[in-house]
PDB file of N, CA, C and O in Angstrom:
ATOM      1  N   MET A   1       8.233  -8.465  14.696  1.00  0.00           N
ATOM      2  CA  MET A   1       8.324  -7.028  14.640  1.00  0.00           C
ATOM      3  C   MET A   1       7.271  -6.511  13.672  1.00  0.00           C
ATOM      4  O   MET A   1       7.055  -7.105  12.615  1.00  0.00           O
ATOM      5  N   ARG A   2       6.614  -5.412  14.021  1.00  0.00           N
ATOM      6  CA  ARG A   2       5.589  -4.811  13.158  1.00  0.00           C
ATOM      7  C   ARG A   2       6.175  -3.592  12.453  1.00  0.00           C
ATOM      8  O   ARG A   2       7.028  -2.885  12.990  1.00  0.00           O
ATOM      9  N   TYR A   3       5.690  -3.371  11.237  1.00  0.00           N
ATOM     10  CA  TYR A   3       6.154  -2.258  10.420  1.00  0.00           C
ATOM     11  C   TYR A   3       4.968  -1.386  10.030  1.00  0.00           C
ATOM     12  O   TYR A   3       3.950  -1.888   9.555  1.00  0.00           O
ATOM     13  N   LEU A   4       5.104  -0.087  10.231  1.00  0.00           N
ATOM     14  CA  LEU A   4       4.092   0.873   9.814  1.00  0.00           C
ATOM     15  C   LEU A   4       4.520   1.426   8.459  1.00  0.00           C
ATOM     16  O   LEU A   4       5.525   2.131   8.358  1.00  0.00           O
ATOM     17  N   VAL A   5       3.767   1.111   7.439  1.00  0.00           N
ATOM     18  CA  VAL A   5       4.103   1.495   6.063  1.00  0.00           C
ATOM     19  C   VAL A   5       3.517   2.873   5.776  1.00  0.00           C
ATOM     20  O   VAL A   5       2.333   3.110   6.020  1.00  0.00           O
ATOM     21  N   ASP A   6       4.337   3.778   5.260  1.00  0.00           N
ATOM     22  CA  ASP A   6       3.833   5.104   4.925  1.00  0.00           C
ATOM     23  C   ASP A   6       3.356   5.159   3.473  1.00  0.00           C
ATOM     24  O   ASP A   6       3.499   4.191   2.726  1.00  0.00           O
ATOM     25  N   THR A   7       2.795   6.291   3.088  1.00  0.00           N
ATOM     26  CA  THR A   7       2.196   6.447   1.759  1.00  0.00           C
ATOM     27  C   THR A   7       3.207   6.231   0.646  1.00  0.00           C
ATOM     28  O   THR A   7       2.910   5.548  -0.335  1.00  0.00           O
ATOM     29  N   CYS A   8       4.396   6.803   0.785  1.00  0.00           N
ATOM     30  CA  CYS A   8       5.402   6.674  -0.272  1.00  0.00           C
ATOM     31  C   CYS A   8       5.819   5.224  -0.481  1.00  0.00           C
ATOM     32  O   CYS A   8       5.909   4.756  -1.616  1.00  0.00           O
ATOM     33  N   VAL A   9       6.071   4.521   0.607  1.00  0.00           N
ATOM     34  CA  VAL A   9       6.492   3.118   0.490  1.00  0.00           C
ATOM     35  C   VAL A   9       5.385   2.287  -0.150  1.00  0.00           C
ATOM     36  O   VAL A   9       5.655   1.487  -1.046  1.00  0.00           O
ATOM     37  N   ALA A  10       4.153   2.463   0.293  1.00  0.00           N
ATOM     38  CA  ALA A  10       3.040   1.701  -0.282  1.00  0.00           C
ATOM     39  C   ALA A  10       2.855   2.046  -1.759  1.00  0.00           C
ATOM     40  O   ALA A  10       2.592   1.162  -2.573  1.00  0.00           O
ATOM     41  N   SER A  11       2.990   3.315  -2.103  1.00  0.00           N
ATOM     42  CA  SER A  11       2.854   3.725  -3.509  1.00  0.00           C
ATOM     43  C   SER A  11       3.954   3.110  -4.367  1.00  0.00           C
ATOM     44  O   SER A  11       3.698   2.629  -5.470  1.00  0.00           O
ATOM     45  N   PHE A  12       5.187   3.130  -3.846  1.00  0.00           N
ATOM     46  CA  PHE A  12       6.286   2.503  -4.583  1.00  0.00           C
ATOM     47  C   PHE A  12       6.028   1.021  -4.774  1.00  0.00           C
ATOM     48  O   PHE A  12       6.334   0.463  -5.828  1.00  0.00           O
ATOM     49  N   TRP A  13       5.462   0.379  -3.754  1.00  0.00           N
ATOM     50  CA  TRP A  13       5.171  -1.055  -3.850  1.00  0.00           C
ATOM     51  C   TRP A  13       4.135  -1.301  -4.944  1.00  0.00           C
ATOM     52  O   TRP A  13       4.268  -2.235  -5.735  1.00  0.00           O
ATOM     53  N   LEU A  14       3.103  -0.458  -4.985  1.00  0.00           N
ATOM     54  CA  LEU A  14       2.079  -0.612  -6.021  1.00  0.00           C
ATOM     55  C   LEU A  14       2.667  -0.431  -7.415  1.00  0.00           C
ATOM     56  O   LEU A  14       2.220  -1.060  -8.374  1.00  0.00           O
ATOM     57  N   LYS A  15       3.665   0.427  -7.518  1.00  0.00           N
ATOM     58  CA  LYS A  15       4.287   0.706  -8.816  1.00  0.00           C
ATOM     59  C   LYS A  15       5.435  -0.261  -9.104  1.00  0.00           C
ATOM     60  O   LYS A  15       6.199  -0.066 -10.049  1.00  0.00           O
ATOM     61  N   CYS A  16       5.549  -1.305  -8.282  1.00  0.00           N
ATOM     62  CA  CYS A  16       6.508  -2.398  -8.488  1.00  0.00           C
ATOM     63  C   CYS A  16       7.958  -1.936  -8.509  1.00  0.00           C
ATOM     64  O   CYS A  16       8.734  -2.363  -9.363  1.00  0.00           O
ATOM     65  N   ARG A  17       8.326  -1.070  -7.580  1.00  0.00           N
ATOM     66  CA  ARG A  17       9.734  -0.703  -7.429  1.00  0.00           C
ATOM     67  C   ARG A  17      10.451  -1.895  -6.801  1.00  0.00           C
ATOM     68  O   ARG A  17      10.094  -2.333  -5.708  1.00  0.00           O
ATOM     69  N   ASP A  18      11.453  -2.414  -7.487  1.00  0.00           N
ATOM     70  CA  ASP A  18      12.091  -3.671  -7.102  1.00  0.00           C
ATOM     71  C   ASP A  18      12.592  -3.712  -5.666  1.00  0.00           C
ATOM     72  O   ASP A  18      12.310  -4.676  -4.954  1.00  0.00           O
ATOM     73  N   GLY A  19      13.317  -2.712  -5.223  1.00  0.00           N
ATOM     74  CA  GLY A  19      13.863  -2.733  -3.872  1.00  0.00           C
ATOM     75  C   GLY A  19      12.781  -2.779  -2.815  1.00  0.00           C
ATOM     76  O   GLY A  19      12.887  -3.519  -1.837  1.00  0.00           O
ATOM     77  N   VAL A  20      11.748  -1.992  -3.010  1.00  0.00           N
ATOM     78  CA  VAL A  20      10.635  -1.964  -2.066  1.00  0.00           C
ATOM     79  C   VAL A  20       9.897  -3.288  -2.103  1.00  0.00           C
ATOM     80  O   VAL A  20       9.551  -3.838  -1.058  1.00  0.00           O
ATOM     81  N   ASP A  21       9.657  -3.801  -3.290  1.00  0.00           N
ATOM     82  CA  ASP A  21       8.927  -5.061  -3.433  1.00  0.00           C
ATOM     83  C   ASP A  21       9.663  -6.205  -2.744  1.00  0.00           C
ATOM     84  O   ASP A  21       9.056  -6.972  -1.997  1.00  0.00           O
ATOM     85  N   ARG A  22      10.952  -6.323  -2.988  1.00  0.00           N
ATOM     86  CA  ARG A  22      11.729  -7.406  -2.361  1.00  0.00           C
ATOM     87  C   ARG A  22      11.696  -7.301  -0.844  1.00  0.00           C
ATOM     88  O   ARG A  22      11.528  -8.309  -0.158  1.00  0.00           O
ATOM     89  N   ARG A  23      11.853  -6.108  -0.321  1.00  0.00           N
ATOM     90  CA  ARG A  23      11.892  -5.933   1.136  1.00  0.00           C
ATOM     91  C   ARG A  23      10.546  -6.252   1.764  1.00  0.00           C
ATOM     92  O   ARG A  23      10.481  -6.992   2.745  1.00  0.00           O
ATOM     93  N   LEU A  24       9.468  -5.702   1.211  1.00  0.00           N
ATOM     94  CA  LEU A  24       8.157  -5.917   1.805  1.00  0.00           C
ATOM     95  C   LEU A  24       7.660  -7.342   1.612  1.00  0.00           C
ATOM     96  O   LEU A  24       6.909  -7.849   2.445  1.00  0.00           O
ATOM     97  N   GLN A  25       8.064  -7.995   0.528  1.00  0.00           N
ATOM     98  CA  GLN A  25       7.670  -9.395   0.328  1.00  0.00           C
ATOM     99  C   GLN A  25       8.314 -10.308   1.368  1.00  0.00           C
ATOM    100  O   GLN A  25       7.808 -11.395   1.650  1.00  0.00           O
ATOM    101  N   SER A  26       9.438  -9.857   1.936  1.00  0.00           N
ATOM    102  CA  SER A  26      10.129 -10.683   2.927  1.00  0.00           C
ATOM    103  C   SER A  26       9.508 -10.560   4.319  1.00  0.00           C
ATOM    104  O   SER A  26       9.897 -11.281   5.238  1.00  0.00           O
ATOM    105  N   ILE A  27       8.550  -9.656   4.478  1.00  0.00           N
ATOM    106  CA  ILE A  27       7.898  -9.434   5.769  1.00  0.00           C
ATOM    107  C   ILE A  27       6.516 -10.097   5.744  1.00  0.00           C
ATOM    108  O   ILE A  27       5.761  -9.890   4.794  1.00  0.00           O
ATOM    109  N   PRO A  28       6.173 -10.881   6.754  1.00  0.00           N
ATOM    110  CA  PRO A  28       4.826 -11.473   6.792  1.00  0.00           C
ATOM    111  C   PRO A  28       3.751 -10.372   6.788  1.00  0.00           C
ATOM    112  O   PRO A  28       3.890  -9.355   7.468  1.00  0.00           O
ATOM    113  N   LYS A  29       2.686 -10.591   6.016  1.00  0.00           N
ATOM    114  CA  LYS A  29       1.635  -9.575   5.896  1.00  0.00           C
ATOM    115  C   LYS A  29       1.035  -9.185   7.239  1.00  0.00           C
ATOM    116  O   LYS A  29       0.636  -8.035   7.421  1.00  0.00           O
ATOM    117  N   ASN A  30       0.965 -10.113   8.175  1.00  0.00           N
ATOM    118  CA  ASN A  30       0.371  -9.769   9.462  1.00  0.00           C
ATOM    119  C   ASN A  30       1.308  -8.901  10.309  1.00  0.00           C
ATOM    120  O   ASN A  30       0.921  -8.457  11.390  1.00  0.00           O
ATOM    121  N   ASP A  31       2.539  -8.654   9.832  1.00  0.00           N
ATOM    122  CA  ASP A  31       3.457  -7.731  10.508  1.00  0.00           C
ATOM    123  C   ASP A  31       3.467  -6.353   9.863  1.00  0.00           C
ATOM    124  O   ASP A  31       4.164  -5.458  10.342  1.00  0.00           O
ATOM    125  N   LEU A  32       2.708  -6.163   8.784  1.00  0.00           N
ATOM    126  CA  LEU A  32       2.627  -4.868   8.116  1.00  0.00           C
ATOM    127  C   LEU A  32       1.379  -4.132   8.584  1.00  0.00           C
ATOM    128  O   LEU A  32       0.298  -4.714   8.671  1.00  0.00           O
ATOM    129  N   THR A  33       1.538  -2.859   8.881  1.00  0.00           N
ATOM    130  CA  THR A  33       0.407  -2.041   9.297  1.00  0.00           C
ATOM    131  C   THR A  33       0.377  -0.766   8.468  1.00  0.00           C
ATOM    132  O   THR A  33       1.377  -0.369   7.869  1.00  0.00           O
ATOM    133  N   ILE A  34      -0.777  -0.141   8.446  1.00  0.00           N
ATOM    134  CA  ILE A  34      -0.962   1.127   7.736  1.00  0.00           C
ATOM    135  C   ILE A  34      -1.889   1.978   8.595  1.00  0.00           C
ATOM    136  O   ILE A  34      -2.854   1.472   9.168  1.00  0.00           O
ATOM    137  N   SER A  35      -1.595   3.261   8.681  1.00  0.00           N
ATOM    138  CA  SER A  35      -2.446   4.133   9.493  1.00  0.00           C
ATOM    139  C   SER A  35      -3.661   4.574   8.688  1.00  0.00           C
ATOM    140  O   SER A  35      -3.662   4.509   7.459  1.00  0.00           O
ATOM    141  N   VAL A  36      -4.687   5.019   9.390  1.00  0.00           N
ATOM    142  CA  VAL A  36      -5.887   5.486   8.689  1.00  0.00           C
ATOM    143  C   VAL A  36      -5.578   6.738   7.882  1.00  0.00           C
ATOM    144  O   VAL A  36      -6.231   6.992   6.870  1.00  0.00           O
ATOM    145  N   ILE A  37      -4.609   7.514   8.305  1.00  0.00           N
ATOM    146  CA  ILE A  37      -4.228   8.719   7.556  1.00  0.00           C
ATOM    147  C   ILE A  37      -3.594   8.323   6.225  1.00  0.00           C
ATOM    148  O   ILE A  37      -3.925   8.890   5.183  1.00  0.00           O
ATOM    149  N   VAL A  38      -2.694   7.361   6.260  1.00  0.00           N
ATOM    150  CA  VAL A  38      -2.064   6.877   5.026  1.00  0.00           C
ATOM    151  C   VAL A  38      -3.114   6.261   4.114  1.00  0.00           C
ATOM    152  O   VAL A  38      -3.103   6.501   2.906  1.00  0.00           O
ATOM    153  N   LEU A  39      -4.011   5.478   4.672  1.00  0.00           N
ATOM    154  CA  LEU A  39      -5.066   4.875   3.867  1.00  0.00           C
ATOM    155  C   LEU A  39      -5.948   5.947   3.219  1.00  0.00           C
ATOM    156  O   LEU A  39      -6.311   5.831   2.048  1.00  0.00           O
ATOM    157  N   ALA A  40      -6.286   6.977   3.974  1.00  0.00           N
ATOM    158  CA  ALA A  40      -7.097   8.068   3.419  1.00  0.00           C
ATOM    159  C   ALA A  40      -6.357   8.783   2.293  1.00  0.00           C
ATOM    160  O   ALA A  40      -6.955   9.090   1.262  1.00  0.00           O
ATOM    161  N   GLU A  41      -5.068   9.050   2.475  1.00  0.00           N
ATOM    162  CA  GLU A  41      -4.270   9.684   1.410  1.00  0.00           C
ATOM    163  C   GLU A  41      -4.243   8.807   0.170  1.00  0.00           C
ATOM    164  O   GLU A  41      -4.418   9.290  -0.949  1.00  0.00           O
ATOM    165  N   ALA A  42      -4.023   7.522   0.376  1.00  0.00           N
ATOM    166  CA  ALA A  42      -3.926   6.593  -0.744  1.00  0.00           C
ATOM    167  C   ALA A  42      -5.237   6.508  -1.519  1.00  0.00           C
ATOM    168  O   ALA A  42      -5.244   6.578  -2.748  1.00  0.00           O
ATOM    169  N   LEU A  43      -6.329   6.360  -0.805  1.00  0.00           N
ATOM    170  CA  LEU A  43      -7.620   6.222  -1.478  1.00  0.00           C
ATOM    171  C   LEU A  43      -8.063   7.527  -2.133  1.00  0.00           C
ATOM    172  O   LEU A  43      -8.702   7.506  -3.185  1.00  0.00           O
ATOM    173  N   ALA A  44      -7.728   8.663  -1.518  1.00  0.00           N
ATOM    174  CA  ALA A  44      -8.042   9.957  -2.141  1.00  0.00           C
ATOM    175  C   ALA A  44      -7.257  10.113  -3.445  1.00  0.00           C
ATOM    176  O   ALA A  44      -7.797  10.572  -4.452  1.00  0.00           O
ATOM    177  N   GLY A  45      -5.978   9.726  -3.417  1.00  0.00           N
ATOM    178  CA  GLY A  45      -5.173   9.788  -4.637  1.00  0.00           C
ATOM    179  C   GLY A  45      -5.691   8.849  -5.703  1.00  0.00           C
ATOM    180  O   GLY A  45      -5.732   9.202  -6.881  1.00  0.00           O
ATOM    181  N   ALA A  46      -6.085   7.658  -5.297  1.00  0.00           N
ATOM    182  CA  ALA A  46      -6.634   6.692  -6.255  1.00  0.00           C
ATOM    183  C   ALA A  46      -7.927   7.228  -6.867  1.00  0.00           C
ATOM    184  O   ALA A  46      -8.154   7.097  -8.069  1.00  0.00           O
ATOM    185  N   TYR A  47      -8.761   7.824  -6.041  1.00  0.00           N
ATOM    186  CA  TYR A  47     -10.042   8.356  -6.507  1.00  0.00           C
ATOM    187  C   TYR A  47      -9.841   9.470  -7.536  1.00  0.00           C
ATOM    188  O   TYR A  47     -10.623   9.603  -8.478  1.00  0.00           O
ATOM    189  N   ARG A  48      -8.779  10.275  -7.347  1.00  0.00           N
ATOM    190  CA  ARG A  48      -8.515  11.391  -8.265  1.00  0.00           C
ATOM    191  C   ARG A  48      -7.668  10.982  -9.474  1.00  0.00           C
ATOM    192  O   ARG A  48      -7.361  11.819 -10.324  1.00  0.00           O
ATOM    193  N   SER A  49      -7.293   9.719  -9.556  1.00  0.00           N
ATOM    194  CA  SER A  49      -6.417   9.269 -10.642  1.00  0.00           C
ATOM    195  C   SER A  49      -7.182   9.163 -11.962  1.00  0.00           C
ATOM    196  O   SER A  49      -8.399   9.344 -12.012  1.00  0.00           O
ATOM    197  N   TYR A  50      -6.444   8.869 -13.014  1.00  0.00           N
ATOM    198  CA  TYR A  50      -7.044   8.712 -14.345  1.00  0.00           C
ATOM    199  C   TYR A  50      -7.908   7.453 -14.443  1.00  0.00           C
ATOM    200  O   TYR A  50      -8.769   7.352 -15.317  1.00  0.00           O
ATOM    201  N   ASP A  51      -7.674   6.497 -13.543  1.00  0.00           N
ATOM    202  CA  ASP A  51      -8.440   5.244 -13.554  1.00  0.00           C
ATOM    203  C   ASP A  51      -8.769   4.858 -12.107  1.00  0.00           C
ATOM    204  O   ASP A  51      -8.160   3.936 -11.563  1.00  0.00           O
ATOM    205  N   PRO A  52      -9.721   5.549 -11.482  1.00  0.00           N
ATOM    206  CA  PRO A  52     -10.006   5.340 -10.063  1.00  0.00           C
ATOM    207  C   PRO A  52     -10.344   3.905  -9.693  1.00  0.00           C
ATOM    208  O   PRO A  52      -9.884   3.415  -8.661  1.00  0.00           O
ATOM    209  N   GLU A  53     -11.127   3.227 -10.499  1.00  0.00           N
ATOM    210  CA  GLU A  53     -11.527   1.862 -10.174  1.00  0.00           C
ATOM    211  C   GLU A  53     -10.315   0.939 -10.093  1.00  0.00           C
ATOM    212  O   GLU A  53     -10.208   0.124  -9.176  1.00  0.00           O
ATOM    213  N   ARG A  54      -9.415   1.068 -11.043  1.00  0.00           N
ATOM    214  CA  ARG A  54      -8.206   0.232 -11.072  1.00  0.00           C
ATOM    215  C   ARG A  54      -7.346   0.481  -9.831  1.00  0.00           C
ATOM    216  O   ARG A  54      -6.900  -0.464  -9.180  1.00  0.00           O
ATOM    217  N   TRP A  55      -7.111   1.771  -9.505  1.00  0.00           N
ATOM    218  CA  TRP A  55      -6.221   2.087  -8.390  1.00  0.00           C
ATOM    219  C   TRP A  55      -6.859   1.795  -7.035  1.00  0.00           C
ATOM    220  O   TRP A  55      -6.160   1.401  -6.102  1.00  0.00           O
ATOM    221  N   MET A  56      -8.165   1.979  -6.911  1.00  0.00           N
ATOM    222  CA  MET A  56      -8.841   1.626  -5.655  1.00  0.00           C
ATOM    223  C   MET A  56      -8.727   0.113  -5.435  1.00  0.00           C
ATOM    224  O   MET A  56      -8.448  -0.341  -4.326  1.00  0.00           O
ATOM    225  N   ASP A  57      -8.944  -0.654  -6.494  1.00  0.00           N
ATOM    226  CA  ASP A  57      -8.828  -2.106  -6.407  1.00  0.00           C
ATOM    227  C   ASP A  57      -7.395  -2.515  -6.047  1.00  0.00           C
ATOM    228  O   ASP A  57      -7.187  -3.413  -5.231  1.00  0.00           O
ATOM    229  N   ALA A  58      -6.416  -1.853  -6.657  1.00  0.00           N
ATOM    230  CA  ALA A  58      -5.015  -2.165  -6.376  1.00  0.00           C
ATOM    231  C   ALA A  58      -4.679  -1.905  -4.913  1.00  0.00           C
ATOM    232  O   ALA A  58      -3.990  -2.708  -4.284  1.00  0.00           O
ATOM    233  N   TRP A  59      -5.157  -0.796  -4.368  1.00  0.00           N
ATOM    234  CA  TRP A  59      -4.911  -0.488  -2.952  1.00  0.00           C
ATOM    235  C   TRP A  59      -5.574  -1.513  -2.049  1.00  0.00           C
ATOM    236  O   TRP A  59      -4.971  -1.966  -1.076  1.00  0.00           O
ATOM    237  N   HIS A  60      -6.794  -1.878  -2.358  1.00  0.00           N
ATOM    238  CA  HIS A  60      -7.490  -2.864  -1.525  1.00  0.00           C
ATOM    239  C   HIS A  60      -6.777  -4.216  -1.556  1.00  0.00           C
ATOM    240  O   HIS A  60      -6.679  -4.884  -0.527  1.00  0.00           O
ATOM    241  N   ARG A  61      -6.288  -4.620  -2.708  1.00  0.00           N
ATOM    242  CA  ARG A  61      -5.540  -5.885  -2.798  1.00  0.00           C
ATOM    243  C   ARG A  61      -4.224  -5.789  -2.041  1.00  0.00           C
ATOM    244  O   ARG A  61      -3.817  -6.737  -1.370  1.00  0.00           O
ATOM    245  N   LEU A  62      -3.554  -4.636  -2.150  1.00  0.00           N
ATOM    246  CA  LEU A  62      -2.262  -4.453  -1.491  1.00  0.00           C
ATOM    247  C   LEU A  62      -2.386  -4.598   0.012  1.00  0.00           C
ATOM    248  O   LEU A  62      -1.557  -5.259   0.637  1.00  0.00           O
ATOM    249  N   ILE A  63      -3.407  -3.994   0.606  1.00  0.00           N
ATOM    250  CA  ILE A  63      -3.489  -3.962   2.066  1.00  0.00           C
ATOM    251  C   ILE A  63      -4.306  -5.112   2.650  1.00  0.00           C
ATOM    252  O   ILE A  63      -4.487  -5.183   3.866  1.00  0.00           O
ATOM    253  N   ALA A  64      -4.793  -5.997   1.813  1.00  0.00           N
ATOM    254  CA  ALA A  64      -5.531  -7.162   2.320  1.00  0.00           C
ATOM    255  C   ALA A  64      -4.646  -7.947   3.278  1.00  0.00           C
ATOM    256  O   ALA A  64      -3.544  -8.353   2.911  1.00  0.00           O
ATOM    257  N   GLY A  65      -5.104  -8.158   4.464  1.00  0.00           N
ATOM    258  CA  GLY A  65      -4.335  -8.889   5.454  1.00  0.00           C
ATOM    259  C   GLY A  65      -3.501  -8.019   6.368  1.00  0.00           C
ATOM    260  O   GLY A  65      -2.937  -8.507   7.348  1.00  0.00           O
ATOM    261  N   TRP A  66      -3.415  -6.716   6.055  1.00  0.00           N
ATOM    262  CA  TRP A  66      -2.676  -5.804   6.923  1.00  0.00           C
ATOM    263  C   TRP A  66      -3.578  -5.361   8.072  1.00  0.00           C
ATOM    264  O   TRP A  66      -4.803  -5.427   7.974  1.00  0.00           O
ATOM    265  N   THR A  67      -2.966  -4.916   9.147  1.00  0.00           N
ATOM    266  CA  THR A  67      -3.707  -4.390  10.288  1.00  0.00           C
ATOM    267  C   THR A  67      -3.950  -2.909  10.082  1.00  0.00           C
ATOM    268  O   THR A  67      -4.563  -2.260  10.930  1.00  0.00           O
TER     269      THR A  67
END
């Protein structure tokens, strides 16, 4: 089964929310997907953050292996 992750869920995962982390860790990475709209929102938010380089890197690491 494939899962489309939205911006809020991905953001919670980056911020290490336990419930989200446990659930998403139980799903194989190749079953997780993200839309280009969510990716654009995430990267725009990272770019406008207090530490853009850190958050851009975190997003890229998070979605590595996702479709």
